[in-house]
VOTITI-184788 format. One record per atom (N, C-alpha, C): x, y, z. Coordinates in steps of 0.2 Angstrom, whole numbers, plus 5000, padded with zeros to 4 digits. Layout:
N
XYZ;...
***
This chain:
764
540048874846;539848934852;539548894856;539648884863;539248884869;539148944871;538548944873;538249024878;537949004883;538149014890;538149014895;537749064900;537249064902;536949114909;537449104913;537849174915;538149194919;538049234925;537549244927;537149284932;536749284937;537049204941;537049174947;537749184949;537649174959;538049184962;538749234962;538349294962;538949324961;538949384969;539349424970;539249454978;539349554973;539049574977;539049644976;539349674982;539749714981;540249724990;540149704994;540249624992;540049584998;539349535000;538949564997;538249514997;538049504992;537849434992;537649384988;537049424983;537249424976;536649474972;536949404965;535949394964;535949374955;535849434952;536449444945;536049474942;535549454937;535149514930;535549584931;535549614940;535649664942;535649684946;536049764948;535049814951;535449894950;535549914959;536049924958;536549924966;536150004970;536050034963;535750124967;534850124970;534650064965;533850074968;533550054976;534250034980;534150014987;534350074993;534750104991;535250154992;534650214997;534850245000;534450305004;534350374999;533850384997;533650444995;534050525001;534050564996;533950625001;533850684995;533950745003;533650804998;534350844994;534850804992;535250844987;534950884982;534850954983;534350974976;534850964970;535250944971;535750974962;535550884959;535450834964;535250774960;534450734958;534050804957;533350764956;533150724949;533750764946;533650724938;533950624941;534350614944;534350534946;533650514951;533250564954;532650544959;533050554965;533550584965;533650614973;534250524976;534250494972;534950434974;535550454973;535750434978;536650454979;536950394974;537650394969;538050354967;538350334972;538950284970;539450244974;539850224968;540450164971;540950104970;540450054970;540350004966;540249954967;540649894966;541049844968;541249784968;540849734966;540649714960;540649634958;541049574960;541049544962;541249454962;541149414959;541149364955;540949304955;541549234954;541449204958;541849134959;541749074955;542249054950;541648994945;542548954945;542248874943;542748834940;542948854932;543548844929;543848834922;544048764921;543248714919;543448654917;544148634911;544348584913;544848574907;544648574901;544048564898;543948554893;544048614890;543748664892;544048734889;544748754887;545148724888;545848704887;545948744878;546248774876;546348784868;545548824866;545148834870;544548874867;544748934870;544148994867;544249064867;543649054872;543649094877;543149104883;542949174884;542349204880;542349274881;541649294887;541849334889;541249364894;540949424891;540149434890;539849464889;539549514892;539649584893;539049614898;538649664893;537949634895;537549684889;537349754893;537749754900;537649834903;537749854909;538249884910;538749924916;538649984918;538250014923;538550084923;538850104930;539450124929;539750134921;540350144925;540850174920;541450154920;541850094924;541550044921;541949974921;542449954921;542649914926;543449904926;543249824928;543449764922;543549714923;544149664925;544149624928;544849584931;544749524931;545149484930;545249404930;545749384934;545549354940;546249334945;546549394946;546349464948;546749504948;547149564944;546949524937;547349564932;546849604928;546749664926;546449694923;546449674916;545749674914;545749644907;545149704902;544949754903;544649814899;544249854904;544249904901;543749974902;543449984897;542849994900;542150014897;541950084903;541950134898;541650194902;540850194901;540550194894;539850214893;539550144898;538850164901;538450124905;537950094901;537850124895;537250114890;537650054883;537950044882;538350004876;538649924881;538449854876;538749814880;539449814877;539849754880;540649744878;540749664881;541149644875;541549614877;542349594879;542349534885;543149534888;543049474888;543749464883;544149404882;544449374889;544249304893;544549294899;545249244899;545849314897;546149294897;546549254902;546849184904;547449204910;546949164916;546549114912;546049074917;546549004920;546448994927;546548934929;546248874928;546348844922;546048784920;545948714926;545248694928;545348634935;545448674941;545548734941;545548774948;544748814948;544748864953;544448924953;544548984951;544149014947;544549094945;544149144949;544349204949;543749274951;543749304946;543049334945;542949384940;542749434945;542849494942;542849544948;542449624941;542049634945;541749674939;541849784945;542149814943;542149874948;541649914943;540949944947;540549994943;540750074947;541050124944;541150184946;540450234945;540050234948;539550284947;539550344953;540050344955;540250404963;540250484960;540250484954;540350574952;539650584949;539250624954;538550644951;538550724951;538050764948;537750714941;538250704935;537850624932;538250604929;537650584922;537150614924;536450594919;535850634921;535550634913;534750684916;534150634918;534350584922;533750554924;534050474927;533750454928;533850394933;534350344931;534850334931;535450274929;535450214931;535150204937;535450154941;536250134941;536250094944;537150074947;537350004944;537849994941;538149904944;538149874939;537949834937;538049764934;537149754932;536949794927;536049804927;535749774923;536149734918;535949694911;536349634911;536049564910;536349504911;536949514907;537349444911;537849424907;538049344905;538249354900;538349284898;539049264895;539349204894;539949174893;540049124888;540549154885;540649114876;541049044877;540949014875;541548954874;541448964866;542148944865;542248964857;542948934855;542748894849;543348864845;543748934844;544548914843;545048964842;544648984834;544648984831;544649004824;543749004824;543449004828;542848974828;542149034828;541649034831;541249074828;541249144834;541049194834;540949234838;540349274841;540149304845;539649324847;539549374843;539049384840;538849454836;539149444829;539549384827;539949374820;539649374814;539149334816;538749334808;538049384808;537949414803;537349454800;537349434797;536349454796;536049424790;535649494787;535449514782;535149564780;534649554774;534249574773;533849564768;533949604760;533949554756;534149594750;533549614747;533149584747;532449584741;531949564745;531249584743;530749524747;530249494740;530349514735;529949464730;530449454724;530749394722;530849354728;531049374736;531049334741;531249344747;532049314747;532449354746;533249354746;533449374752;533849324758;534449354762;535149344760;535349394763;536149394764;536449374771;536849324769;537349294777;538049324775;538249344780;538949374779;539049344787;540049334787;540249314795;540949314793;541249334798;542049344800;542449274799;542149204797;542349154796;541949124792;542149054787;541649024784;541348964788;540648984785;540148954790;539748924785;539348874787;538648834784;537948864787;537748884783;537048904785;536448874784;535948854787;535148814785;534748874788;534248894781;533448914786;533048884778;532748844785;531948824782;532348784778;532848744777;533048704772;533448704768;533348784767;533848834761;534748824763;535048804761;535848804764;536148854759;536748874762;537248924759;537848914763;538548904760;539248924764;539848964760;539948974768;540549014763;540749094770;540849154770;540949214773;540349264768;540249264764;539649304761;539249244756;538649254757;538249214752;537549234753;537049224748;536549224748;536049184747;535449184752;534849114750;534149134750;533849104745;533249124744;532749094745;532349124749;531849084756;531249074750;530749014746;530149014744;529549044749;529149074746;528449064751;528649114756;529249154758;529449184765;528649234766;528649234774;528249274777;528749334782;528349394779;528649474777;528649464787;529049514788;528949554797;528849604795;528449624799;528149704798;527949714807;527649754808;527249774813;526549724815;526349704809;525549674806;525749614808;526249594807;526549514804;527349504807;527249514813;528049494815;528249414813;528449404809;528749334808;529449344807;529649284811;530349284813;530649184810;531249204808;531649164805;532149124810;532549064808;533049044813;533649004808;534149054809;534749034805;535148974810;535248924806;535648864810;536448874807;536948874811;537448934808;538048884812;538548824805;538948804810;539648814806;540248814809;540948824809;541248764805;541848774802;541948714799;542448664807;542448714812;542848704819;542448664823;541548644822;541348614824;540748684830;541148744829;540548774833;539848794830;539448794832;538648814832;538448864835;537848894833;537448934833;536748974830;536348984833;535748984831;535349054830;535449084826;535249164823;534449184822;534149224827;533449234826;533649304819;533049294815;533049354810;532449384808;532149424804;531649434801;531849444792;531149444789;531349474781;531149524780;531249574779;530849634778;531349714776;530949734770;531349794769;530949844770;531549914771;531349964773;531650014766;531150024764;531450114759;531150164762;531350234760;530850304763;531250344756;530750384756;530750444753;530450504754;530450554750;529850604754;529150584751;529050524748;528350504748;528150454755;528850444759;528550394765;529050364765;528650324771;529150264774;528950214773;529250144769;528950104767;529150044769;528849974774;529249934773;528749904771;529149834769;529149784763;528449824758;528649914755;528249914749;527449954752;527549924758;526949984762;526950034767;526750084764;526750164768;526650134775;526950164780;527150134788;527050224790;526450224795;526550264799;526650264807;527150294810;527250274816;526950324821;526750274825;526250304833;526850264837;527150324837;527850314843;527750344850;528150314853;528450344859;529150314862;529250374867;529950384869;529950324876;530350304874;530550254880;531250234884;530950264893;531750264896;531950184897;532650174899;532950104901;532750074907;532450104909;532250084918;531550044918;531449994922;531049944925;530449974929;530650034931;530150064935;530350014943;529849994946;530149984953;530649944953;530749904948;531449874948;531949914948;531949974947;532750004946;532849994938;533550014939;533749994931;533749904928;533649864935;533749804932;533549774927;533649734921;533349714915;533349664915;532749634915;532449564915;532149564907;532249504905;531849504899;531049484899;530849454907;530049474905;529849534907;530249574908;530149654912;529849684903;530349674899;530449714893;529849684889;529849614888;529349584885;528649624887;528549634893;527849644897;527749724894;528249754894;528149824892;527949844885;528349784880;528349804872;527549784872;527249734876;526749714874;525949754876;526249774882;525649834884;525649894881;526249924879;526249974873;525849954867;526049914865;525749874858;524849864860;524749844864;523949824866;523749904866;524149964867;523750034868;523750064862;523950034856;523950074851;524750104849;525350074851;525950114849;525950044843;526350074839;526850014834;527550044835;527750074836;528450084838;528750124845;529250144848;529750154851;530450184850;530750244852;531050284851;531450254858;532150244857;532450224863;532850274865;532550304872;532850364873;533250344881;533750394879;534250434875;534750394876;534650334874;535250274873;535150224872;535550164870;535350094867;534950044870;534450024867;533949984870;534349904872;533949874876;534349824878;534149774872;534449714872;534449664868;533749624870;533549604876;532749584879;532349624876;532449724875;532049764873;531849734865;532449724862;532349724854;531949644852;532149624858;531949544856;531149554857;530949574861;530249574863;529849634856;530249664854;530149704846;530049654841;530349604843;530449564837;529949534838;529649504844;529149464843;528449484843;528349554844;527449594846;527349624838;528149654836;528149694832;528049774832;528649784835;528449854836;529349894834;529149934830;529749964824;530150004832;530950004829;531350044835;531750084832;531850124835;532250204835;532650184841;533350154839;533650134845;534350214844;534550224849;534750304849;535450294852;536050324852;536850324854;536950354860;536850414862;537050454866;536450534867;536350544871;536050604873;536450664875;537150654874;537750694873;538050684869;538550734865;539050724861;539650764865;540050804863;540850834867;540550874874;539950924872;539750964876;539350924882;539450914887;539350884893;538650914894;538050884895;537250924899;537650914906;537750874909;537950854917;538650864918;538950894925;539650884924;539950834922;539750754927;540050684925;539850644918;539750674915;539250634912;539750624906;539450554899;539750534896;540150594890;540050644889;540150694885;540950694885;541550674892;541950684894;542150624892;542050584889;542150504884;542250514877;541650544874;541250554869;541850544864;542350594863;542850604858;543150534855;543450504862;543750434863;543350384860;542650374862;542350304864;541650314859;541550374856;541150374852;540950354846;541650304841;541550254836;541750174842;541850184845;541650094848;540850094850;540750134854;540150144856;539750124850;539450184847;539250164840;539350094835;539450084835;539850024832;539449954837;539749984843;539349924849;538449904848;538249974847;537649994845;537249944841;537649974835;537349934826;537449854825;537949834828;538249754828;537849734835;537549754839;536949724844;536149724840;536049784837;535549794833;535449754824;536049734821;535849714814;535449664813;535449604818;534949544816;534149554819;534249604820;533549614822;533049684819;532349634815;531849664811;531749724813;531749744820;531249784822;531649834823;532349864822;532549884822;532449944815;532449994814;532350044808;532450104807;532750134812;533250194812;533850194818;534250214812;534950234820;534750304820;534850324828;535050384831;535450394832;535850464830;536450444832;536550524837;536050534842;535950594846;535350614849;535250624855;534650684856;534850764857;534450804855;534550884857;535150894859;535650874854;536350924855;536450984850;536751024853;536751094849;537551084845;537851044846;538651044843;538451054834;537951024831;537751024822;538051104823;537651154827;537751214826;538451244824;538951204826;539551224823;540051164821;540551214813;540751174811;541051104814;541451104820;541651034822;540950984824;540550994826;539950994828;539750954821;539650974817;539150954809;539750924808;540450924807;540750854806;540850794809;540850804815;540750734821;540050714818;539450744817;538750714814;538950654809;539250704803;539250684795;539950604797;540350614802;540450554803;540250494807;539850504810;539450464812;538850434809;538550484802;538150434799;538550414794;539050424793;539650394790;539650314791;539850334796;539950244801;539250204801;538950234804;538250194804;538250154797;538250214790;538150184783;538650114780;539150134784;539650084785;539550014787;539350024792;539249944795;538549924792;537849964791;537449954791;537249984783;537249964778;536950014772;536050014773;535849974775;535049944773;534550014779;535050014785;534450084788;534450134788;534050174789;534250254791;534550284794;534750354796;535150374800;534650434804;534750444808;534350524811;534550534816;534150574821;534250624825;533850654830;533450664835;533250694839;533450754839;533350824836;533550874834;533150924838;533250964841;532851024845;533151084841;532651124835;532851194834;533151234837;532651234843;532951294847;533551274852;533851224851;534151214856;534951224850;534951204845;535351214840;535451304838;534951344838;534951414836;535351444842;534951424848;535251464856;536151454856;536251374854;537151364853;537451394847;536951414842;537451454838;537751524840;537251554844;537151614845;537851624852;537951574857;538451564860;538051564867;537451564867;536951564874;536651474873;537051404872;537051374872;536751324878;535951304879;535851284886;536151224890;536551194885;536951154889;537851154889;538251194893;538851194889;539251164895;539551104892;540051084897;539851044905;539151044906;538951034912;538551084917;538751144913;538351204917;537751234916;537451274919;536751264919;536551344915;536451354911;536251454910;535751474913;535751524917;535151544921;534951584915;534351624919;533751664915;534251714913;534851744918;534951824918;535651794915;535751754912;536451744907;537051744911;536851724918;537551694922;537651644921;538351584923;538551544923;538351534930;537951444932;537851424939;538051364939;538351354944;538651254944;538051234944;537551254952;537051204952;537251114953;537651104955;538051024954;537951014946;538151074944;538151034937;537650994932;537151024933;536450994932;536051044928;536451034919;536351084913;535451054911;535151014913;534450994912;534051024914;534151044921;533651104923;533451154920;533951194917;533951264912;533451244907;533451184904;533251154898;532351154899;532151094906;531651104908;531451174910;531751224913;531351274914;531051334907;531551324904;531351364898;530951314893;530751244893;530251214889;529651234894;529651234901;528951264905;528751304903;529351364903;528951434900;528751454895;529051424890;529051434881;528251394880;528251334885;527751284883;527751254876;527251274875;526851234866;527251284861;527451314862;527651394860;528451374854;528851314861;529351284858;529351254850;528651234848;528651214842;528751244836;528851324835;528751334831;529451394831;529951384836;530751374838;531051394831;530751344828;531351334821;530951354816;530251384815;530151434811;530451464805;530851514810;531151564805;531651544798;531751604795;532151564788;533151574793;532951604796;533851614800;533951544803;533451514807;533551444810;533651384805;533151394800;533151324795;533751354792;534251404789;534651414785;535451384791;535151404798;535751374802;535851294804;535251254803;534951194805;535151144799;534951184791;534851144785;535551094785;536251104786;536651084783;536651004787;536551004796;536550944799;536050914798;535550944794;534750904796;534850884787;535150894784;535150854777;535650824775;536050804781;536450754782;536350714785;535550684785;535350644791;534750614785;534850564784;534550524779;533650524782;533350534787;532750544792;532850604796;532650664795;532650714801;532050714805;532150714813;531950704818;531950764821;531150794821;531250854823;530950864831;531450864837;530950874844;530850944846;529950934847;529650984846;529751044842;529751024838;529551094831;529051064823;528551054828;528051044825;527651094820;528051154822;527951194816;528151194809;528851174809;529151144802;528951114798;528151064803;528051014796;527551034791;527351094793;527051124784;527351124779;527851174784;528251224778;528851184774;529051094776;529651084772;529451064766;528951044763;528751004755;528951094750;528851144754;529051204749;529851204752;530151214758;530851254759;531151184758;531151124759;531551054760;531151004756;531251024749;530350954747;530950894746;531550884747;531750804747;531750764755;531550824758;531850794765;531050754768;531450704771;531050644775;530750674782;530450674786;530450704794;530050654797;529950654805;529750634810;529550684815;529150684820;529050714826;529350644832;529950684832;530550644837;530450644844;530050694846;529950704852;529450784853;528750744855;528250784856;527750774862;527250834863;526850854867;526350794867;526150754871;525650694871;525050714869;524750804873;524150834871;524150834865;524850834859;524750874853;524450824849;524550774850;524450714846;524050714840;523250754843;522750774837;522850804832;523250874832;523650904827;524250884824;524750854828;525150824825;525050744821;524550714824;524050664817;523850684813;523550734810;523150774806;523950784799;524350794804;524750834798;525150764796;525350704801;525750644799;525250614793;524850604792;524050584787;524150644783;524250694781;524150724776;524750744772;525550754776;526050754773;526450694772;526350684766;526850614765;527650604767;527850654767;528550644771;528650674776;528150684782;528050664787;527750584790;528250554793;528250494792;527750494799;528050504804;527550494811;527650524819;527550514823;527550564831;527950514835;528250534839;528450494844;528550544852;527850524855;527750544861;528250564868;528350604871;528650614878;528250614884;528250534887;528450504885;527850434885;527950394881;527550334882;527550284887;528050294892;528050254897;528350284902;528250294910;528550334916;529150314917;529350354919;530050334923;530450364926;530950334929;531250364936;531750404934;531750454940;532150534937;531850594934;532350624933;531950694929;531350714935;531350714941;530850724946;530350764944;529750744943;529150794943;529250814936;529550794931;529550844924;528850844922;528450794923;527850814918;527250784922;527350804929;526650774933;526450834934;525850824937;525150874938;525050854947;525150934951;525450914957;524750964962;524650934965;524150954969;524450984977;525051004977;525351024980;525751074979;525651114974;526151164972;526651134969;526951194968;527851204966;527851204960;528751214957;528751244950;528551164946;528151174940;528051124938;528651094933;529351064935;529851054934;530451024941;530650984940;531450974945;530950984954;530350944952;530150954958;530650934964;530450964971;530950954975;530950874979;531450864983;531350794988;530650774989;530150734990;530450674987;530250644981;530050694979;529850664972;530350614966;530050594963;530550524962;530450504954;529850524952;529550494944;529550534939;529650554934;529650594928;528850624929;528450564930;527750604929;527350614920;527850594917;527650604909;527350544906;527350504908;527150434906;526350434902;526150414897;525450424898;525150344898;525550304900;525550224905;526150234910;525850224915;526450224922;526650174925;527150174927;527750134928;527450064930;526850064933;526649994933;526249964925;526350014921;526049964917;525249984915;524950034919;524350054917;524250124915;523650124908;523750194906;523150224908;523350284905;522950344909;522650384903;522250434903;521750464898;522150484891;522850514893;523150524888;523350484883;523450394885;523550354881;523150344879;522550324879;521850314878;521550364872;521850444874;521550494869;522150474863;522550464863;523150454857;522750384852;522650314856;522150284852;521750304851;521450344853;520650344848;520950424841;521450454842;521550484838;521750434832;522050404834;522550364827;521750294826;521250304829;520750274825;520650204826;520950184834;520950104837;520550084842;520150164844;519450144850;518850134845;518350064847;517850064843;517350104846;517350104854;516950144859;517250214861;516650254865;517050324869;517550274873;517950324876;518450334880;518150364885;517950334894;517850404897;518550404904;518650464904;519250474910;519250534915;519250524921;519150574923;519550584927;519650654931;520050684935;520050654940;520550664947;520550654952;519850704954;519350664960;518950694963;519050714970;519550684972;519850694979;520350754980;520150814977;520550874980;519850914976;519450934981;519150984977;519351044982;519251074975;519451154975;520251164974;520651124974;521251154973;521451134965;521851184965;521951174958;522851164956;522651104952;523451064951;523751124948;524651114950;525251144947;525351084940;525451124934;525251074929;525951084924;526151004921;526651014918;526551044910;527151064905;526851084899;526850994895;527250944899;527150874896;526550844898;526250864901;525550814901;524850874901;524550834895;524150874895;523450854898;523350814905;522850784908;523050754914;522850774920;522950694924;522450644925;521850654918;521250604921;521450534919;521250494923;521450404924;520550394923;520550314919;519750294917;519650274925;519250294928;519250284934;518350314936;518050294940;517050314941;517350274948;517750294955;517750254959;517950304966;517750354968;518250384972;517650384979;517950344983;517450344989;517650424995;517050404997;517050484999;516950564997;516950554989;516950614986;516250644982;515550594986;515050634981;515050704983;514850734978;514850804977;515250844975;515850814976;516550864971;516450874965;516550924963;516850944957;517250914952;517050904947;517950844944;517450874935;517950844933;517950854923;518050764922;517550764919;517650694913;517750684908;518350664905;518450674897;518050634895;518050634887;517750584884;517950594877;518550544875;518750524871;518250484863;518250534858;517850494852;517950534848;517950474841;518250504833;517350504829;516950504833;516150534830;516050594832;515350614829;515250674830;514950724835;514650684841;514650694847;514550644852;514450664860;514450624862;514050644868;513850594872;513350604877;513450584887;513550614888;513650574896;513150584900;513150524902;512550504908;512850494915;512650524920;512750494926;512150464928;512450394932;511950354934;511050374930;511050374925;510850364920;510450414919;510650484920;510250554918;510950594915;510650624911;511250664905;511450724907;512150724906;512550784909;512350814902;512050804896;512250844891;512550794887;512350854879;512850804875;513350864871;513750844868;514150904865;514550874859;514750944856;515050924849;515650894850;515850834849;516750824849;517150854844;517650884850;518350914845;518750914845;519250894840;519950864838;519850804844;519250764843;519350684847;519250704853;518850754856;518650754864;518350794866;517850794869;517450844874;517550824883;517350884886;517450894892;516850904896;516550874902;515850894904;516150914913;515950954914;516350984922;515550954926;515450924930;515150884932;515350884941;514850844944;514850844951;514750754953;515350724957;515450654956;514850634959;514750564959;514050544962;514250464958;514350424965;514350364964;513750304962;514250274958;513650234953;513950204949;513650234943;513950234934;514150304931;514350294927;514450344922;514450304915;514150344910;514050314904;514450364899;514650334894;514750404887;514550354881;514050394877;513650374871;513850414865;514050374861;514350404854;514050404848;513750464845;513550474842;513850494831;513450474826;513750514821;513450574821;513650574812;513350644814;512550654809;512350604810;511650564808;511150584814;511550584819;511250574825;511150494827;511650454824;511350374827;512050354831;511550304836;512250304842;512750264838;513350274840;513950224837;514150174842;514250184848;514550164853;514450184860;514450144864;514650164872;515150144877;515150164879;515450144889;515350164893;515550124900;515250144906;516050144912;515950174915;516450164921;515950164929;516050094934;515750094938;516050114943;515850124951;516050134957;516150074961;516550064965;516549994969;516150014974;515949964977;515449964981;515949974989;515549994994;515850005000;516549935004;516249875002;516449805004;517349815001;517749865003;518549854999;518849795002;519249774998;519649715001;520349734998;520849704998;521449694995;521649624989;521649644983;521549584981;522449574977;522749514976;523349494975;523149464967;523149494962;523049444955;523949454950;523849374952;524649384948;524249364939;524849404936;524549404928;524849334925;525149274927;525549204927;525149184934;524549104932;524649074938;525249014937;525649004932;525848934930;526748964927;526948974929;527648974927;528148934929;529048944928;529448904926;529948944932;530448894937;530848904939;531248974938;531149004942;531749064938;531549114936;530749124934;530349164927;530249214932;530249284931;529949324932;529349344933;529049354938;528149364938;527849434941;527349454936;527049544939;526449504943;526449544949;525949534953;525349584954;524949634951;524749664953;524449654961;524449714966;524149724972;523449784973;522949764972;522749814972;522049814977;521749874977;521049894983;520549894979;520149834980;519449794976;518749804980;518249804977;517849784978;517649714976;517149684977;517049604976;516849604970;516749634964;516849634957;517249654953;518049664956;518649674956;518449764951;518049794955;518349874953;518849894957;519249924956;519949974959;519650034962;519550044969;519350114971;519950144972;519850214969;520450264967;520450294976;519950314980;520250364984;520250314992;520650264993;520550204997;521450185000;521750214998;522350224996;522750185003;523150145004;523350095012;523950075012;524350085014;525150045016;524949955016;525249925010;525249855011;525849835011;525949775015;526649735015;526449655010;527049655006;526849565004;527649545005;527349485006;527849415007;527849385002;528149345002;528349284997;528849235000;528249165000;528649084999;528649064994;529249034994;529548984988;529649014981;529849104984;529849144977;530549194979;530649244978;531249294981;530749354978;530749394982;530249484981;530649514978;530649534971;531149594968;531049664970;530449684970;530049724971;529449744973;529249784976;528649814977;528449894978;527949914974;527849974974;527150014972;527150064972;526550104966;526850154961;526450174959;526550244954;526650294958;526550304963;526450374968;527250414965;526950474961;527850504959;528050554966;527950554970;528150574975;528050534983;528550504983;528550454991;529250454993;529250444999;530050435005;530050355002;529650315001;529350245002;529850204997;530350164999;530750124994;530550054991;530650044986;530449974982;530649924985;531349914988;531449854991;531449824996;530949875000;530749845007;530249795007;529749775002;529149765003;528649775006;528749845007;528049865010;527949945005;527249965004;527250035000;526550025003;526350104998;525550125000;525250114995;524750094992;524750104983;524450174983;524150184977;524150244974;523650254967;522950294968;522450284965;522250194966;522250174970;521950094972;522450054969;523250044969;523550004962;524150004965;524449924966;525049924967;525349884964;526249844964;526349794961;526849754964;526949694966;527449654964;527849624959;528349614960;528749574957;529149514959;529149464957;529449404961;529549364956;530249344959;530549274953;530349234958;530349184953;529949104954;530749054958;530449024962;531048984965;530848904962;531248864965;531148814966;530448774962;530548704959;529748694957;529148664965;528348694962;528048684968;527548734969;527548754974;526848804974;527348874976;527148924974;527548994977;526749034980;526749054986;526449094989;526449174990;526049214988;526149264989;525649314991;525749334997;525249355002;525349455004;524849465004;524849555005;524449585011;524649615015;524049625020;524249685022;523749735025;523649795029;523849785035;523649735039;523549725047;522949695048;522349735044;521949715045;521449655039;521649675033;521449605027;522049595024;521849535021;522349515017;522049475014;522649445007;522449405001;523249375001;522849304999;523449254997;523349234988;523949234984;524149214979;524349144978;524149104976;524749024972;524749044966;525349014965;525649024959;526148944957;525748914952;526148844949;526948854949;527548834950;528148814948;528348764945;528348764939;528748694935;529248694935;
***
């Protein structure tokens, strides 16, 4: 079986493109109020074409095209003849290329129809946004995803190899043959978040097909005593992650997914929830490499639509195929430890929905008996659904006066309004015995129950449901301290997934703090980002992120975070999904004398704050944090931590930039391969590399010897677009993403008209 990249030399609506490609990100945004979920991007119909030759050597073989992701309603045709249709935008699919003209040119056409909006509660992207591959297979040989490897035991380490055809497999010199057989691996290195050891099975079929299958040896067990990976109790330090790639839009590059997983791991996370759709293969590869547990999720909706034109209309016909596609994709990835069958669906409150839930659980078990099945269940939503006042009802929005209102079919807004009003009180919405009785049939059908904003139930389950295993599948970041105390206390509570670990496009302003006022949800155009991520779309962690890593016991020294000092006297409009807007910066030019709040995170007894060497007080640490209301003064701010005996245990410091600002282009890699994607921060810095947070300016980036794929900042409210090459920094930071050209030297230039910096990258 030969695998070929099939991403070059496509056109989209007649214009040359290289895949993966998001056709929506360059569309002109507008003030359509019903489209805030999408970030105020319009949709469209996008026709992709690729001309290619089919050599005579392909005769007698099976040629298959794999599409990892097309959003949405994809119709694939070859030389004018339709091959297949695939409605769901988040599962991959395979098209056998029947009717090839051998020795001649052929035309492969993909039409992606994303014209009917809204069809998502967040920015979806459009077109062929994930890679495409071509497989050349022998007629009776291997097929993509046809070999499955699972762990039978870990002591000794035994793996089971299964295939749709008879094969030979070799792992570290250990061989086996057949359609199903076991291999014992001596002195095996087990895969976990702490030791992500991987193996490769070299597989061949009798017809001559060969393939290399990466896998890991690891065992998952769970009970009311906890979650155990390879026999070791494991607590999930989790975060929810959307599919988009920030300034790149929905386009999914392997380098982007690896960078995101690496940054999440560096900031203390050991688990992600792919919300609310199946993760990309590149994401799973990165999680395998770095040791990141994955809860992979099928759908955001079932048969009851949350938006007028979403997947709910296709669910009953397609759920089985799409669930199967996700499990087949995930099977050999050791990082995947749970399958989720949905997010905040109300349907399990009625018999039809409960039956669908059970069928989905059974299907996952049939396809893969080794992993538990869960669901992100919102007990409040299920309760309201049962009362006939479901928040989501076939894309309609229930308003506060119980009247139905189309609002473009955006039912997501209703939930955000309720959540913003109810706030943390939503955590107790499932505490009553009535709600418990209603939700129990569905929750007990799951192997592990995920609670979205249901932390009030955590202490109750030992008595109410002594055999139930649970976790926080979606929680407020500011609740991490109290949630984590319960995770450590109750063995049946196996972890916490905050909303969200990484910021995303769409759900405009959902989690942002705004100094311009307005509703703390579904903010008006030109808001573009959700604003809920504790790591922004550039990959920069904020105070909430470092607070979590402090609570998890991963910070050796106190952490200083500062609320922006450049809005004196203005009280921000706050969101329930964000506990603070503090960032790690003490560089606010022109703000001397302005009042601000400094937050210090520590797991010690007390902390002291020093501004330019002068004490601003010593405070008792409560729930791993202390607040200091101070006036900003350029220079240094220092935090000192003390234990209960008064002994200093650690300190940290932030410095202000001097007034000699400059543009700094700082590639994350200085040597790359041709075609590789490179991330290049472009900052406003002083000569010591300190980023200045209050001297933003519009910068233009140009590339020689490569292609600028995107350039932008983490500004959540802007009319600037990421594909233009010109953008204004935000808190002193911006980011360029470049594809390296041919071998030689690639130059990246950034200028604001008066200042300029150039970085050179060697391309091999």
